[in-house]
Backbone as CSV, one residue per row, in Angstrom:
resi,resn,N_x,N_y,N_z,CA_x,CA_y,CA_z,C_x,C_y,C_z
1,MET,26.043,63.263,64.851,25.436,64.229,65.767,24.294,63.594,66.564
2,LEU,23.448,62.826,65.837,22.319,62.157,66.474,22.795,61.124,67.485
3,ALA,23.888,60.408,67.112,24.440,59.399,68.020,24.943,60.046,69.312
4,ARG,25.577,61.207,69.191,26.076,61.914,70.382,24.924,62.339,71.294
5,MET,23.838,62.796,70.660,22.674,63.217,71.448,22.070,62.034,72.193
6,LYS,22.020,60.865,71.535,21.478,59.672,72.184,22.356,59.234,73.349
7,ILE,23.680,59.284,73.144,24.608,58.909,74.216,24.475,59.874,75.396
8,GLY,24.395,61.171,75.067,24.243,62.176,76.123,22.943,62.013,76.884
9,SER,21.862,61.716,76.150,20.561,61.518,76.785,20.569,60.275,77.667
10,PHE,21.196,59.192,77.171,21.289,57.955,77.952,22.080,58.183,79.232
11,ALA,23.206,58.892,79.109,24.044,59.160,80.284,23.280,59.986,81.318
12,LYS,22.518,60.970,80.831,21.752,61.830,81.741,20.718,61.025,82.509
13,TYR,19.940,60.209,81.789,18.906,59.423,82.455,19.503,58.330,83.333
14,PHE,20.645,57.795,82.942,21.313,56.780,83.759,21.729,57.370,85.106
15,ILE,22.287,58.574,85.059,22.704,59.249,86.299,21.491,59.563,87.170
16,LEU,20.402,60.034,86.541,19.198,60.372,87.301,18.579,59.141,87.953
17,VAL,18.484,58.047,87.193,17.904,56.810,87.728,18.773,56.250,88.846
18,THR,20.087,56.261,88.633,21.007,55.765,89.660,20.898,56.595,90.937
19,SER,20.825,57.905,90.781,20.689,58.795,91.945,19.382,58.531,92.685
20,ALA,18.301,58.307,91.918,17.001,58.036,92.537,17.032,56.731,93.327
21,ILE,17.667,55.701,92.752,17.760,54.405,93.436,18.569,54.528,94.721
22,LEU,19.708,55.206,94.636,20.562,55.373,95.817,19.871,56.197,96.900
23,THR,19.026,57.136,96.478,18.316,57.975,97.441,17.164,57.229,98.094
24,LEU,16.413,56.461,97.303,15.227,55.778,97.808,15.541,54.481,98.539
25,PHE,16.671,53.854,98.223,16.974,52.546,98.801,16.981,52.543,100.326
26,PRO,17.665,53.485,101.005,17.652,53.455,102.484,16.240,53.554,103.066
27,PHE,15.408,54.425,102.469,14.038,54.573,102.966,13.244,53.287,102.768
28,LEU,13.348,52.689,101.587,12.614,51.454,101.307,13.090,50.315,102.198
29,TRP,14.396,50.274,102.476,14.931,49.223,103.343,14.420,49.386,104.777
30,ILE,14.388,50.629,105.264,13.854,50.880,106.608,12.371,50.524,106.661
31,LEU,11.623,50.897,105.617,10.195,50.578,105.558,9.974,49.072,105.579
32,MET,10.742,48.343,104.794,10.623,46.891,104.743,11.003,46.255,106.082
33,SER,12.053,46.770,106.700,12.527,46.212,107.972,11.575,46.508,109.116
34,SER,10.761,47.558,108.975,9.839,47.915,110.053,8.720,46.895,110.226
35,PHE,8.565,45.997,109.255,7.543,44.956,109.338,8.139,43.597,109.694
36,LYS,9.401,43.567,110.102,10.077,42.311,110.426,10.378,42.219,111.914
37,THR,10.662,41.002,112.354,11.192,40.812,113.699,12.695,41.064,113.667
38,THR,13.298,41.193,114.824,14.742,41.421,114.892,15.504,40.256,114.277
39,ASN,15.038,39.039,114.526,15.712,37.857,113.961,15.643,37.852,112.439
40,GLU,14.491,38.222,111.885,14.356,38.276,110.424,15.287,39.318,109.820
41,ILE,15.460,40.430,110.499,16.356,41.481,110.001,17.789,40.979,109.959
42,TYR,18.186,40.230,110.985,19.538,39.673,111.014,19.725,38.578,109.961
43,GLU,18.734,37.698,109.831,18.878,36.533,108.954,18.746,36.895,107.475
44,SER,17.796,37.748,107.130,17.584,38.121,105.718,17.261,39.611,105.635
45,PRO,18.287,40.442,105.734,18.058,41.895,105.804,17.424,42.501,104.553
46,PHE,17.637,41.891,103.385,17.135,42.482,102.139,15.934,41.731,101.565
47,LYS,15.434,40.779,102.307,14.305,39.988,101.827,12.984,40.650,102.229
48,ILE,12.009,40.578,101.316,10.674,41.080,101.647,10.083,40.186,102.732
49,PRO,9.512,40.761,103.790,9.002,39.931,104.897,7.895,38.988,104.446
50,ASP,7.909,37.776,105.000,6.877,36.792,104.671,5.507,37.242,105.184
51,SER,5.495,37.804,106.373,4.260,38.359,106.937,4.579,39.731,107.524
52,PHE,3.733,40.696,107.233,3.986,42.064,107.677,3.565,42.228,109.138
53,LEU,4.536,42.589,109.966,4.342,42.671,111.412,3.958,44.110,111.795
54,PHE,2.647,44.407,111.728,2.183,45.756,112.066,2.294,46.046,113.560
55,SER,2.488,44.989,114.348,2.601,45.190,115.796,3.833,46.013,116.165
56,ASN,4.823,46.074,115.262,5.999,46.912,115.531,5.602,48.378,115.692
57,TYR,4.645,48.822,114.889,4.194,50.211,114.968,3.416,50.463,116.257
58,ILE,2.628,49.468,116.674,1.896,49.598,117.938,2.872,49.647,119.108
59,THR,3.901,48.798,119.042,4.927,48.795,120.088,5.650,50.130,120.148
60,ALA,6.009,50.641,118.980,6.739,51.914,118.938,5.871,53.067,119.429
61,TRP,4.603,53.086,119.037,3.734,54.214,119.363,3.269,54.198,120.820
62,ASN,2.841,53.030,121.288,2.268,52.950,122.635,3.264,52.497,123.696
63,ASP,3.838,51.317,123.498,4.710,50.745,124.529,5.965,51.581,124.742
64,ALA,6.543,52.087,123.663,7.761,52.897,123.776,7.451,54.388,123.942
65,ASN,6.158,54.721,123.940,5.726,56.117,124.152,6.337,57.092,123.140
66,ILE,6.489,56.621,121.893,7.035,57.520,120.874,6.051,58.646,120.559
67,TRP,4.781,58.456,120.933,3.774,59.499,120.679,4.069,60.761,121.487
68,ILE,4.665,60.600,122.674,5.039,61.772,123.478,6.135,62.563,122.768
69,ASP,7.144,61.846,122.272,8.237,62.498,121.543,7.724,63.132,120.251
70,PHE,6.784,62.458,119.587,6.166,62.985,118.365,5.440,64.299,118.673
71,PHE,4.707,64.310,119.767,3.966,65.507,120.185,4.922,66.660,120.494
72,ASN,6.007,66.363,121.198,6.997,67.401,121.521,7.620,67.987,120.259
73,SER,7.995,67.113,119.327,8.590,67.580,118.072,7.603,68.419,117.276
74,ALA,6.334,68.016,117.287,5.311,68.766,116.552,5.154,70.174,117.121
75,ILE,5.108,70.283,118.450,4.967,71.601,119.087,6.154,72.493,118.741
76,VAL,7.363,71.955,118.910,8.576,72.743,118.671,8.691,73.133,117.200
77,SER,8.448,72.191,116.300,8.626,72.449,114.866,7.601,73.441,114.333
78,ILE,6.336,73.267,114.707,5.288,74.178,114.233,5.507,75.584,114.792
79,SER,5.879,75.671,116.065,6.161,76.981,116.672,7.359,77.641,116.003
80,THR,8.376,76.838,115.704,9.563,77.361,115.023,9.199,77.958,113.675
81,VAL,8.392,77.235,112.911,8.000,77.704,111.575,7.186,78.991,111.671
82,ALA,6.248,79.052,112.618,5.400,80.241,112.752,6.230,81.486,113.078
83,ILE,7.128,81.370,114.051,7.965,82.513,114.440,8.943,82.861,113.325
84,LEU,9.516,81.831,112.709,10.499,82.043,111.643,9.888,82.774,110.456
85,LEU,8.689,82.380,110.057,8.033,83.013,108.910,7.766,84.490,109.164
86,LEU,7.264,84.803,110.345,6.922,86.191,110.655,8.164,87.085,110.702
87,ILE,9.179,86.662,111.462,10.378,87.493,111.625,11.153,87.596,110.314
88,SER,11.321,86.479,109.613,12.084,86.485,108.361,11.414,87.345,107.303
89,ALA,10.085,87.264,107.228,9.361,88.055,106.229,9.526,89.549,106.491
90,MET,9.402,89.965,107.740,9.537,91.393,108.060,10.958,91.883,107.817
91,ALA,11.949,91.086,108.240,13.348,91.480,108.035,13.690,91.533,106.549
92,SER,13.199,90.568,105.792,13.489,90.518,104.356,12.866,91.697,103.621
93,TYR,11.671,92.095,104.038,10.997,93.234,103.399,11.793,94.518,103.615
94,ILE,12.307,94.698,104.826,13.119,95.883,105.120,14.402,95.865,104.290
95,LEU,15.038,94.700,104.211,16.280,94.592,103.437,16.037,94.824,101.951
96,ALA,14.909,94.331,101.452,14.620,94.441,100.021,14.194,95.849,99.613
97,ARG,13.558,96.583,100.538,12.989,97.872,100.166,13.730,99.078,100.746
98,ILE,14.305,98.937,101.932,14.923,100.095,102.588,16.444,99.974,102.621
99,TRP,16.959,98.885,103.230,18.414,98.686,103.287,18.840,97.864,102.081
100,LYS,19.005,98.517,100.953,19.290,97.801,99.717,20.776,97.565,99.483
101,ASN,21.617,98.125,100.345,23.052,97.998,100.090,23.516,96.556,100.231
102,PHE,24.520,96.223,99.454,25.025,94.851,99.383,25.602,94.394,100.716
103,ALA,26.232,95.312,101.454,26.903,94.948,102.703,25.922,94.394,103.729
104,MET,24.733,94.996,103.840,23.758,94.549,104.824,23.228,93.162,104.483
105,SER,22.948,92.915,103.209,22.492,91.586,102.795,23.572,90.548,103.033
106,THR,24.812,90.917,102.761,25.931,90.000,102.966,26.102,89.677,104.439
107,PHE,25.871,90.663,105.300,25.993,90.467,106.745,25.058,89.358,107.219
108,PHE,23.819,89.381,106.755,22.868,88.341,107.133,23.227,87.003,106.491
109,ALA,23.693,87.046,105.245,24.039,85.811,104.535,25.224,85.102,105.177
110,LEU,26.109,85.851,105.824,27.277,85.243,106.462,26.883,84.285,107.583
111,GLY,25.701,84.482,108.141,25.237,83.580,109.192,25.084,82.150,108.720
112,ILE,24.909,81.962,107.411,24.776,80.614,106.856,26.064,79.827,107.042
113,THR,27.193,80.522,107.048,28.495,79.846,107.093,28.914,79.451,108.506
114,VAL,28.165,79.888,109.522,28.552,79.592,110.911,27.956,78.249,111.333
115,PRO,28.769,77.224,111.568,28.242,75.927,112.009,27.871,75.968,113.488
116,TYR,26.700,75.422,113.826,26.291,75.489,115.227,27.139,74.592,116.118
117,TYR,27.877,73.646,115.509,28.798,72.828,116.309,29.863,73.705,116.963
118,ALA,30.210,74.808,116.293,31.273,75.680,116.798,30.800,76.568,117.939
119,ILE,29.487,76.759,118.064,28.979,77.675,119.090,28.048,76.981,120.080
120,ILE,28.041,75.658,120.093,27.100,74.936,120.957,27.422,75.120,122.435
121,ILE,28.711,75.256,122.789,29.073,75.445,124.204,28.572,76.793,124.718
122,PRO,28.831,77.911,124.003,28.235,79.181,124.452,26.708,79.142,124.505
123,ILE,26.093,78.439,123.559,24.634,78.317,123.561,24.166,77.592,124.820
124,PHE,24.833,76.497,125.151,24.468,75.711,126.339,24.610,76.552,127.609
125,ILE,25.724,77.269,127.727,25.966,78.101,128.915,24.915,79.203,129.024
126,THR,24.620,79.850,127.895,23.632,80.935,127.892,22.246,80.427,128.267
127,MET,21.832,79.311,127.670,20.514,78.758,127.962,20.386,78.348,129.426
128,THR,21.468,77.833,130.000,21.446,77.444,131.411,21.311,78.668,132.310
129,LYS,22.039,79.736,131.977,22.028,80.945,132.812,20.687,81.676,132.770
130,ILE,20.029,81.675,131.614,18.763,82.417,131.506,17.542,81.537,131.792
131,GLY,17.790,80.297,132.204,16.700,79.429,132.624,15.919,78.775,131.507
132,LEU,16.501,78.671,130.325,15.810,78.050,129.190,16.340,76.662,128.858
133,TYR,17.248,76.149,129.688,17.714,74.766,129.501,16.588,73.818,129.908
134,ASN,16.408,72.759,129.146,15.342,71.788,129.390,13.955,72.413,129.236
135,THR,13.813,73.299,128.257,12.501,73.882,127.949,12.280,73.869,126.439
136,ARG,11.022,73.765,126.042,10.705,73.819,124.614,11.019,75.199,124.047
137,MET,10.802,76.233,124.852,11.053,77.593,124.394,12.517,77.788,124.013
138,GLY,13.427,77.300,124.845,14.851,77.424,124.547,15.230,76.714,123.266
139,LEU,14.651,75.525,123.056,14.966,74.743,121.864,14.452,75.429,120.603
140,LEU,13.208,75.892,120.636,12.659,76.503,119.415,13.317,77.847,119.110
141,LEU,13.773,78.579,120.129,14.489,79.827,119.879,15.795,79.571,119.133
142,ILE,16.504,78.518,119.523,17.746,78.162,118.827,17.446,77.764,117.388
143,TYR,16.368,77.031,117.175,15.994,76.632,115.818,15.644,77.852,114.961
144,VAL,14.927,78.797,115.536,14.562,80.007,114.796,15.806,80.782,114.394
145,VAL,16.696,81.008,115.354,17.924,81.766,115.080,18.794,81.040,114.058
146,SER,18.872,79.723,114.147,19.705,78.950,113.219,19.195,79.036,111.788
147,ASN,17.884,79.161,111.632,17.292,79.196,110.289,17.105,80.599,109.731
148,MET,17.328,81.614,110.551,17.120,82.990,110.098,17.990,83.385,108.905
149,PRO,19.295,83.107,108.907,20.134,83.576,107.786,19.671,83.073,106.422
150,ILE,19.466,81.757,106.289,19.069,81.206,104.996,17.664,81.672,104.622
151,SER,16.785,81.835,105.617,15.419,82.285,105.348,15.410,83.720,104.836
152,ILE,16.168,84.592,105.495,16.246,85.991,105.067,16.916,86.094,103.702
153,PHE,17.928,85.275,103.475,18.628,85.280,102.188,17.669,84.931,101.044
154,ILE,16.849,83.904,101.243,15.910,83.475,100.201,14.801,84.507,100.000
155,LEU,14.200,84.958,101.099,13.066,85.877,100.989,13.461,87.260,100.486
156,THR,14.657,87.728,100.856,15.103,89.038,100.374,15.228,89.035,98.856
157,GLY,15.848,87.995,98.316,15.955,87.877,96.868,14.602,87.763,96.206
158,PHE,13.674,87.085,96.883,12.329,86.917,96.338,11.583,88.253,96.304
159,MET,11.686,89.029,97.390,10.932,90.287,97.488,11.515,91.403,96.634
160,LYS,12.792,91.310,96.303,13.397,92.326,95.439,12.762,92.333,94.051
161,GLY,12.163,91.216,93.670,11.552,91.127,92.346,10.133,91.654,92.276
162,PHE,9.549,92.055,93.421,8.188,92.574,93.397,8.142,93.956,92.743
163,PRO,7.162,94.220,91.894,7.007,95.577,91.338,6.656,96.562,92.455
164,LYS,7.435,97.592,92.591,7.199,98.564,93.660,5.924,99.358,93.427
165,GLU,5.458,99.392,92.175,4.247,100.148,91.849,3.026,99.611,92.609
166,ILE,3.016,98.296,92.891,1.885,97.713,93.621,1.796,98.306,95.021
167,GLU,2.954,98.401,95.678,2.987,98.967,97.028,2.663,100.457,96.999
168,GLU,3.181,101.170,96.011,2.924,102.610,95.912,1.441,102.892,95.689
169,ALA,0.789,102.023,94.924,-0.652,102.184,94.697,-1.423,102.011,96.005
170,ALA,-0.982,101.059,96.823,-1.626,100.845,98.124,-1.410,102.038,99.045
171,TRP,-0.216,102.616,99.007,0.072,103.790,99.848,-0.764,104.994,99.422
172,ILE,-0.950,105.149,98.114,-1.773,106.257,97.602,-3.219,106.111,98.084
173,ASP,-3.677,104.850,98.176,-5.044,104.588,98.644,-5.177,104.735,100.156
174,GLY,-4.072,105.045,100.827,-4.142,105.294,102.268,-3.687,104.148,103.142
175,ALA,-3.190,103.072,102.549,-2.727,101.930,103.341,-1.385,102.255,103.997
176,SER,-1.246,101.856,105.246,0.026,102.053,105.941,1.030,101.017,105.463
177,MET,2.282,101.184,105.888,3.321,100.249,105.468,3.061,98.853,106.035
178,SER,2.585,98.812,107.282,2.306,97.513,107.900,1.136,96.821,107.207
179,ARG,0.088,97.583,106.858,-1.050,96.987,106.164,-0.648,96.515,104.771
180,THR,0.170,97.294,104.098,0.675,96.887,102.781,1.460,95.594,102.884
181,PHE,2.246,95.481,103.944,3.063,94.280,104.139,2.188,93.048,104.334
182,PHE,1.194,93.153,105.219,0.389,91.978,105.563,-0.658,91.630,104.505
183,THR,-1.157,92.618,103.768,-2.230,92.341,102.804,-1.743,92.171,101.369
184,ILE,-0.551,92.675,101.061,-0.051,92.597,99.681,1.245,91.796,99.586
185,VAL,2.237,92.187,100.385,3.559,91.562,100.268,3.527,90.095,100.692
186,LEU,2.912,89.802,101.836,2.882,88.415,102.315,2.156,87.471,101.353
187,PRO,0.952,87.822,100.852,0.305,86.922,99.878,1.140,86.694,98.619
188,LEU,1.853,87.730,98.160,2.696,87.571,96.976,3.934,86.722,97.264
189,SER,4.261,86.574,98.542,5.476,85.844,98.929,5.195,84.393,99.301
190,LYS,4.026,83.866,98.953,3.631,82.547,99.441,4.591,81.439,99.019
191,HIS,5.167,81.535,97.818,6.098,80.493,97.381,7.392,80.548,98.194
192,GLY,7.908,81.745,98.389,9.104,81.882,99.210,8.848,81.496,100.648
193,MET,7.673,81.845,101.177,7.311,81.499,102.552,7.186,79.989,102.714
194,ALA,6.605,79.332,101.708,6.491,77.873,101.760,7.864,77.225,101.778
195,THR,8.795,77.787,101.019,10.155,77.245,100.963,10.832,77.307,102.316
196,ILE,10.862,78.492,102.919,11.558,78.611,104.200,10.786,77.904,105.313
197,GLY,9.467,77.794,105.159,8.680,77.064,106.146,9.036,75.589,106.171
198,ILE,9.129,74.983,104.988,9.486,73.566,104.908,10.923,73.343,105.355
199,LEU,11.834,74.222,104.946,13.231,74.089,105.368,13.353,74.195,106.885
200,GLY,12.628,75.147,107.475,12.656,75.299,108.926,12.032,74.113,109.635
201,PHE,10.945,73.585,109.079,10.286,72.419,109.670,11.194,71.199,109.620
202,MET,11.818,70.972,108.463,12.716,69.825,108.320,13.900,69.933,109.271
203,TYR,14.443,71.129,109.394,15.601,71.346,110.267,15.252,71.027,111.720
204,SER,14.151,71.600,112.203,13.785,71.415,113.606,13.265,70.008,113.881
205,TRP,12.582,69.406,112.924,12.037,68.059,113.129,13.148,67.006,113.112
206,ASN,14.111,67.160,112.227,15.154,66.145,112.065,16.343,66.322,113.005
207,ASP,16.426,67.459,113.670,17.607,67.725,114.500,17.704,66.761,115.679
208,PHE,18.897,66.297,115.911,19.185,65.467,117.086,20.242,66.109,117.966
209,PHE,21.242,66.724,117.338,22.406,67.230,118.066,22.021,68.303,119.084
210,ILE,21.347,69.357,118.625,20.988,70.452,119.527,19.987,69.981,120.580
211,ALA,18.993,69.198,120.158,17.996,68.696,121.107,18.643,67.831,122.183
212,ASN,19.608,67.031,121.800,20.270,66.155,122.765,21.124,66.940,123.758
213,ILE,21.580,68.122,123.351,22.370,68.972,124.245,21.472,69.751,125.201
214,LEU,20.355,70.262,124.694,19.525,71.177,125.477,18.359,70.510,126.199
215,ILE,18.023,69.274,125.830,16.883,68.593,126.451,17.337,67.264,127.056
216,SER,17.173,67.132,128.374,17.481,65.867,129.052,16.267,65.307,129.783
217,ASN,15.225,66.127,129.929,13.994,65.682,130.577,13.249,64.722,129.646
218,PRO,12.992,63.468,130.075,12.323,62.489,129.199,10.962,62.959,128.692
219,VAL,10.277,63.782,129.465,8.945,64.253,129.081,9.017,65.247,127.924
220,LEU,10.171,65.915,127.748,10.321,66.955,126.732,11.138,66.508,125.525
221,LYS,11.604,65.281,125.506,12.482,64.827,124.427,11.755,64.796,123.088
222,THR,12.513,65.050,122.019,11.954,65.065,120.668,11.968,63.661,120.081
223,ILE,11.398,63.521,118.893,11.251,62.190,118.310,12.588,61.577,117.911
224,THR,13.555,62.406,117.520,14.876,61.859,117.192,15.565,61.317,118.437
225,GLN,15.343,61.951,119.575,15.876,61.424,120.828,15.138,60.156,121.237
226,GLY,13.836,60.119,120.960,13.052,58.938,121.297,13.507,57.707,120.540
227,ILE,13.897,57.883,119.285,14.395,56.751,118.491,15.661,56.185,119.107
228,GLN,16.491,57.055,119.654,17.729,56.603,120.289,17.443,55.674,121.469
229,ASN,16.320,55.870,122.141,15.991,55.068,123.317,15.701,53.613,122.983
230,PHE,15.462,53.304,121.702,15.196,51.919,121.320,16.450,51.057,121.400
231,GLN,17.605,51.696,121.384,18.862,50.954,121.424,19.217,50.646,122.871
232,GLY,19.089,49.386,123.257,19.402,48.972,124.618,20.859,48.592,124.774
233,ALA,21.261,48.388,126.018,22.658,48.034,126.301,22.970,46.616,125.840
234,TYR,21.986,45.721,125.937,22.238,44.319,125.595,21.327,43.808,124.479
235,GLN,20.205,44.450,124.272,19.261,43.979,123.264,18.515,45.160,122.654
236,THR,18.270,45.075,121.350,17.571,46.147,120.643,16.451,45.559,119.802
237,ASN,15.255,46.120,119.934,14.127,45.715,119.104,14.195,46.520,117.809
238,TYR,14.912,45.981,116.817,15.143,46.731,115.585,13.863,46.938,114.783
239,GLY,12.950,45.976,114.842,11.692,46.135,114.117,10.916,47.345,114.607
240,ALA,10.795,47.482,115.927,10.095,48.632,116.507,10.874,49.923,116.272
241,MET,12.203,49.842,116.295,13.024,51.031,116.067,12.847,51.543,114.639
242,PHE,12.829,50.628,113.668,12.619,51.040,112.280,11.196,51.576,112.077
243,ALA,10.230,51.009,112.804,8.858,51.527,112.738,8.806,52.958,113.268
244,ALA,9.539,53.215,114.344,9.609,54.577,114.893,10.266,55.529,113.897
245,MET,11.253,55.046,113.155,11.902,55.877,112.133,10.918,56.267,111.036
246,ILE,10.088,55.310,110.608,9.088,55.603,109.576,8.083,56.633,110.090
247,ILE,7.679,56.484,111.351,6.763,57.456,111.958,7.394,58.845,111.963
248,ALA,8.700,58.900,112.225,9.414,60.179,112.261,9.593,60.777,110.869
249,ILE,9.747,59.931,109.866,9.993,60.401,108.497,8.718,60.921,107.833
250,LEU,7.585,60.288,108.117,6.342,60.572,107.394,5.916,62.045,107.394
251,PRO,5.938,62.764,108.518,5.509,64.173,108.477,6.318,65.028,107.510
252,VAL,7.630,64.806,107.458,8.483,65.578,106.551,8.164,65.242,105.099
253,VAL,7.984,63.954,104.811,7.671,63.522,103.445,6.323,64.091,103.001
254,ILE,5.326,64.011,103.874,3.989,64.518,103.542,4.027,66.028,103.305
255,ALA,4.726,66.750,104.184,4.826,68.210,104.035,5.501,68.582,102.722
256,TYR,6.551,67.850,102.375,7.255,68.151,101.122,6.377,67.852,99.911
257,LEU,5.651,66.734,99.943,4.792,66.382,98.814,3.685,67.415,98.612
258,ILE,3.172,67.967,99.700,2.102,68.962,99.602,2.614,70.279,99.024
259,PHE,3.821,70.689,99.462,4.333,72.011,99.092,5.498,71.963,98.102
260,GLN,5.686,70.847,97.399,6.872,70.722,96.552,6.907,71.758,95.425
261,GLU,5.759,72.073,94.836,5.741,73.066,93.754,6.133,74.450,94.274
262,GLN,5.583,74.825,95.426,5.923,76.128,96.010,7.392,76.201,96.396
263,ILE,7.937,75.082,96.878,9.343,75.061,97.289,10.248,75.287,96.088
264,ILE,9.988,74.565,95.004,10.818,74.691,93.799,10.717,76.098,93.226
265,GLU,9.495,76.628,93.137,9.314,77.981,92.602,9.961,79.024,93.506
266,GLY,9.836,78.829,94.817,10.427,79.778,95.756,11.935,79.785,95.707
267,MET,12.545,78.605,95.610,14.007,78.518,95.560,14.547,79.135,94.275
268,THR,13.920,78.808,93.146,14.405,79.336,91.864,14.164,80.837,91.762
269,ALA,13.004,81.290,92.219,12.701,82.724,92.153,13.631,83.511,93.055
270,GLY,13.875,82.995,94.268,14.766,83.682,95.192,16.179,83.751,94.687
271,ALA,16.633,82.690,94.031,18.006,82.662,93.519,18.173,83.609,92.338
272,VAL,17.172,83.606,91.424,17.283,84.436,90.222,17.132,85.909,90.558
273,LYS,16.128,86.228,91.394,15.869,87.629,91.721,16.930,88.199,92.643
274,GLY,17.546,87.318,93.471,18.582,87.812,94.367,19.828,88.171,93.626
């Protein structure tokens, strides 16, 4: 029995360690390559650089103007998260407290199954007709709508677990439904809000497909589009391109590290309570 437990424990940790290595290796390789010249990357792709070339980051940030793309992505992503949190929280509260029937929750959840690749042509035509093509507003609206189903699904399950007595006590004290929502429900939903906030931020920050369809103005391009510009027709500065990738990755990594506990608690609570 003890031998079986040891074998099972070894297999579990072996799988976890292997998964961690496979997950971290691409990031570490990009990080290492960002300090090399293009020739060094070709000649010894897996070797630690002899001298760390920090000038690649200066080239990527200033010479390639990746800071403009970084700024655009920051505006779109932060705006997306702010709008997404407000609308999703209000919709989820209504679903959790008033429209409790299974059909209505399922209706919103079905939006998760719709791939945006299947509806990108109607989206493009609509955005062009209403004058939102090549605008930050058009891009962030698509990001908000794309993230609404999963956000409402998570938050609805999270809010269903709240004791209704807390809200009833607030109503007895004279608080309106809107005041109860903003002063009681939202603070109690911080873990779920952090979860959908990070998911929405990652989605909008990492997206390339939708941004490449809706944004063609160089001044409005996002950071994922900016990275594409490093690839030339005849020559590519891979060191600077990998440096730009690290710059693009860092905000998502930092945000996740800050809110990782809230994300895990929000996901598990939403799944169990839903």
